[in-house]
C-alpha positions in Angstrom: 0.6 -6.5 -16.0 -2.4 -3.5 -15.4 -2.7 -0.3 -14.6 -5.3 0.5 -11.4 -5.6 3.3 -9.5 -6.0 3.6 -6.3 -9.6 5.2 -5.6 -9.1 6.5 -2.2 -7.7 10.2 -3.8 -11.6 11.0 -4.9 -13.3 9.7 -1.5 -13.3 13.5 -0.3 -14.7 15.3 -4.2 -16.8 12.4 -6.4 -18.9 9.8 -5.1 -17.7 6.4 -6.0 -19.7 6.0 -9.3 -18.6 9.1 -10.7 -14.3 8.3 -9.4 -15.1 4.9 -11.3 -16.6 6.7 -14.7 -13.2 9.3 -13.8 -10.7 5.9 -13.1 -12.0 3.8 -16.2 -12.5 6.9 -18.2 -8.4 7.2 -18.5 -7.7 3.6 -19.5 -7.1 2.1 -16.2 -8.4 -1.7 -15.8 -8.6 -2.2 -12.7 -9.4 -0.3 -8.7 -8.2 -1.1 -5.4 -10.5 0.3 -2.9 -10.2 2.1 0.5 -12.3 0.6 2.9 -11.4 1.8 6.9 -8.6 2.5 9.5 -7.3 6.3 8.5 -8.3 5.2 5.0 -11.7 6.6 6.1 -10.8 9.9 8.0 -9.7 11.1 5.0 -13.4 12.0 3.8 -16.0 8.8 3.2 -14.9 5.3 1.9 -16.3 3.8 -0.7 -16.1 0.9 1.0 -17.8 0.4 4.2 -17.5 -3.2 4.9 -19.9 -3.4 7.9 -22.6 -2.2 6.2 -21.8 -4.7 3.5 -21.6 -7.1 4.8 -25.2 -6.8 6.8 -26.9 -6.5 3.7 -26.4 -9.0 1.0 -28.2 -7.0 -1.7 -26.1 -3.5 -1.2 -23.2 -6.3 -0.8 -23.9 -7.4 -4.6 -25.0 -3.7 -6.6 -21.4 -2.2 -4.7 -20.0 -5.2 -6.2 -21.7 -5.3 -9.4 -21.3 -0.7 -9.7 -17.1 -1.1 -10.7 -17.9 -4.6 -12.5 -20.0 -2.3 -15.0 -16.9 -0.4 -15.7 -15.4 -2.9 -16.8 -12.7 -2.3 -13.3 -11.6 -5.1 -11.4 -11.0 -4.7 -8.0 -7.5 -5.8 -7.6 -7.6 -4.8 -3.7 -9.4 -3.7 -0.8 -7.3 -1.6 0.9 -7.3 -1.1 5.0 -3.8 1.1 6.1 -4.8 1.2 9.1 -2.4 1.1 13.3 -4.0 -2.1 14.6 -1.2 -1.9 17.0 -1.8 2.1 17.9 -1.3 1.8 22.4 -4.6 3.9 22.4 -7.1 0.9 22.7 -10.2 2.5 21.0 -8.2 3.1 17.7 -6.2 0.1 17.7 -9.8 -2.2 18.5 -11.2 0.0 15.6 -8.3 -0.5 12.8 -8.3 -4.2 14.5 -12.4 -4.4 13.0 -11.8 -2.1 10.2 -9.5 -5.2 8.6 -11.4 -8.0 9.8 -14.7 -6.7 8.6 -12.5 -5.9 4.7 -11.5 -9.1 4.8 -14.4 -11.2 5.0 -16.3 -8.5 2.3 -13.1 -9.4 -0.2 -13.6 -13.1 0.8 -17.9 -12.9 -0.4 -16.3 -10.8 -3.6 -13.1 -13.3 -4.4 -10.5 -10.8 -3.8 -7.1 -11.8 -2.5 -5.3 -9.0 -1.3 -6.3 -6.2 1.5 -3.3 -3.8 1.7 -2.3 -2.2 5.2 0.3 -1.5 7.3 1.8 -3.8 9.9 0.8 -1.5 12.7 2.9 0.2 15.1 2.8 -0.1 19.1 3.9 2.2 21.9 6.8 1.8 24.2 4.6 0.2 27.0 1.1 -1.0 27.8 1.4 2.7 29.5 1.8 4.4 26.4 -0.5 6.5 24.6 1.1 7.1 21.0 2.9 5.0 18.8 6.7 5.2 19.1 8.3 3.8 16.2 12.2 2.8 16.9 15.3 3.6 14.5 18.6 3.2 15.7 19.7 1.3 18.1 21.6 4.0 21.0 21.1 4.8 23.7 20.4 1.1 24.7 16.4 1.4 25.9 15.3 1.3 21.9 16.6 -2.0 21.4 14.4 -2.8 24.5 11.5 -0.7 23.3 12.2 -2.4 19.6 12.6 -6.2 20.6 9.0 -5.8 23.2 7.2 -4.8 20.4 7.6 -7.1 17.9 7.5 -10.0 20.9 4.9 -8.5 23.1 2.6 -6.8 19.7 3.8 -7.3 16.6 4.2 -11.5 16.2 1.3 -12.0 19.0 -1.4 -10.2 16.9 -0.2 -11.1 13.3 -0.2 -14.8 14.2 -3.6 -14.1 15.3 -4.7 -12.3 11.9 -2.9 -14.7 9.6 -5.0 -17.5 10.7 -8.2 -15.2 10.3 -7.2 -14.3 7.3 -6.7 -17.9 6.5 -10.1 -18.7 7.3 -11.6 -16.9 5.0 -9.9 -17.2 1.9 -7.4 -13.8 2.2 -3.8 -15.3 1.9 -1.9 -11.8 0.7 -2.2 -10.0 3.4 -0.1 -6.5 1.6 1.9 -4.7 4.2 2.7 -1.6 2.7 6.9 -1.1 3.9 6.3 2.8 5.2 8.1 4.1 7.9 6.7 4.8 11.1 5.7 1.7 10.8 7.2 -1.4 12.0 7.3 -3.0 8.6 9.5 0.1 6.9 11.9 -2.2 4.4 12.2 -5.5 2.8 14.4 -6.3 6.0 11.3 -5.5 8.3 8.3 -7.3 5.8 10.4 -10.6 5.9 11.3 -11.1 9.7 7.3 -10.5 10.5 6.6 -12.9 7.1 9.4 -15.6 8.4 8.0 -14.9 12.2 3.5 -15.8 10.6 4.0 -17.3 7.7 3.5 -16.9 3.9 0.8 -14.7 4.2 2.1 -12.3 5.0 3.9 -10.3 1.9 4.3 -6.7 0.6 2.0 -4.0 -1.3 5.5 -3.0 -2.9 4.9 1.1 -3.1 8.9 2.3 -3.9 8.1 6.4 -3.3 8.5 5.2 0.5 12.0 3.2 -0.4 13.2 6.4 -2.4 13.7 8.4 0.5 15.5 5.6 2.4 17.9 5.4 0.3 16.1 1.9 -1.1 16.5 0.4 -4.2 13.5 -1.0 -5.5 14.9 -2.8 -7.9 17.5 -4.9 -5.4 14.2 -4.2 -3.1 12.2 -6.1 -5.4 15.1 -8.8 -6.1 15.6 -9.2 -2.1 11.2 -9.9 -1.4 10.5 -11.6 -4.7 7.3 -14.0 -4.4 6.7 -11.6 -0.8 5.6 -9.2 -3.4 1.5 -9.2 -3.7 0.7 -6.4 -4.7 2.1 -3.1 -6.0 1.5 0.8 -5.5 2.9 3.1 -8.3 3.8 6.3 -6.7 7.4 8.5 -7.7 9.4 10.3 -5.3 12.2 13.3 -5.4 14.6 13.8 -3.3 15.2 17.5 -3.5 18.5 18.4 -4.8 19.3 21.5 -2.1 17.6 20.8 1.1 18.0 16.9 1.1 21.9 17.9 1.6 21.5 19.9 4.5 18.9 18.5 6.4 19.1 15.1 5.1 16.0 12.9 4.9 14.0 12.7 8.0 11.8 15.3 7.4 8.6 16.7 9.9 7.5 19.8 7.6 3.9 19.4 6.7 3.6 17.4 2.5 2.2 21.4 2.1 5.2 23.0 2.1 7.1 21.6 -0.6 9.9 24.2 -1.7 11.4 23.9 2.2 10.9 19.9 2.3 14.3 17.2 1.7 11.1 15.3 -0.1 7.9 15.3 -2.2 5.4 12.2 -3.7 5.5 13.1 -7.5 2.7 11.1 -10.3 4.9 8.1 -11.5 7.7 9.6 -14.6 8.1 13.3 -12.5 10.4 11.9 -9.8 12.4 9.1 -11.8 13.0 8.6 -15.9 10.5 6.3 -18.0 14.3 4.4 -17.6 13.9 3.3 -14.3 10.0 2.8 -14.4 10.5 0.0 -17.1 13.1 -1.4 -15.0 11.3 -1.7 -12.4 8.1 -3.5 -14.0 10.6 -6.5 -16.3 12.1 -6.6 -12.7 8.9 -7.2 -11.0 7.8 -9.5 -13.9 11.5 -11.1 -13.3 10.6 -12.4 -9.7 7.3 -13.9 -10.9 4.6 -10.1 -10.2 2.7 -9.7 -13.7 -0.5 -8.5 -11.7 -1.6 -4.8 -11.0 0.1 -1.4 -11.1 -2.2 0.3 -9.0 -1.7 4.3 -9.2 -1.7 6.4 -6.2 -1.9 9.9 -6.5 -0.7 11.9 -3.7 1.3 14.7 -5.7 0.6 18.0 -4.1 1.6 19.9 -7.6 -0.3 18.6 -9.9 -4.0 18.9 -9.9 -6.1 15.2 -9.4 -7.8 14.9 -13.0 -3.9 16.3 -14.0 -2.4 13.8 -11.8 -4.6 10.8 -12.5 -3.9 11.6 -16.2 -0.5 11.6 -16.5 0.2 8.5 -14.0 -2.5 6.3 -15.7 -1.0 7.0 -19.7 2.6 7.1 -19.0 2.2 3.5 -16.6 0.4 2.3 -20.0 2.6 2.4 -21.9 5.5 1.1 -20.4 3.7 -2.2 -18.7 4.3 -5.4 -20.3 0.4 -7.3 -21.3 2.0 -10.7 -23.2 2.0 -13.4 -21.6 6.0 -13.7 -21.3 7.2 -15.4 -24.0 10.1 -18.1 -24.7 14.1 -18.0 -26.5 12.9 -18.2 -29.6 16.9 -18.6 -30.5 18.0 -21.4 -27.8 17.0 -24.8 -29.2 
């Protein structure tokens, strides 16, 4: 296994070169690079796929920047909503995804991280509609319409496109607000459109849904393609009163039901050792890509503490054989 860092958190603060220096300087071995979708709205993307595809020399120079610092590109991330009912948003995110896939093909990266998307409740909708309960009955009708008319047809086409371009690990982040938000919905889509669909496994979004990440890993097994290392803490005072569905701003930490934390500040080292071991148990021995969204820590401190924490617990040697068995 290797420790990586999702670079998008630096976009509004540092140049790509400076961000790579920071990432390599704290001992990470890999970098996950954002390239369009919602990531582009958080600052200038470090990977601009349309520009790189139009200029081979620029693509070569861009690729060299990570390699020169000893960093592997673990994945390109294009977190968007290609099923948004606003056609302009959907088309922009769809094109970003396809351009990202083609860049991944050129630089030999098999994994592109994104969201499943979320449609509206009809062809006349303006905004996405995330269905979370089966009643009133209209909700179930909306959900089935979304899957049968929007979600499955779109991803059937994208799986074929990715397959044609050598990207065989479409890594969907299971994120509330989108149709794929837990193992059940991830596996439903994978079953419907093909084994190229898998998970970008981020335990932080599972914790507050009361999902046990270790059980989720065992349920997903070989469908885990990429992993985010990010923690969450459930507030012991607010959650018993208001539950976990919380729309307050993330910066309103003291009043929220849960907040994101740097790894080790939501769950202890025993949990994270168990997570690493369970990942290896199901065959995942790739990168843990740290995503820093801890609003109680500076970027520098979160990065240093998080990477240092992960370096102490990842399993780096090949797994052994039971020497005590004949």
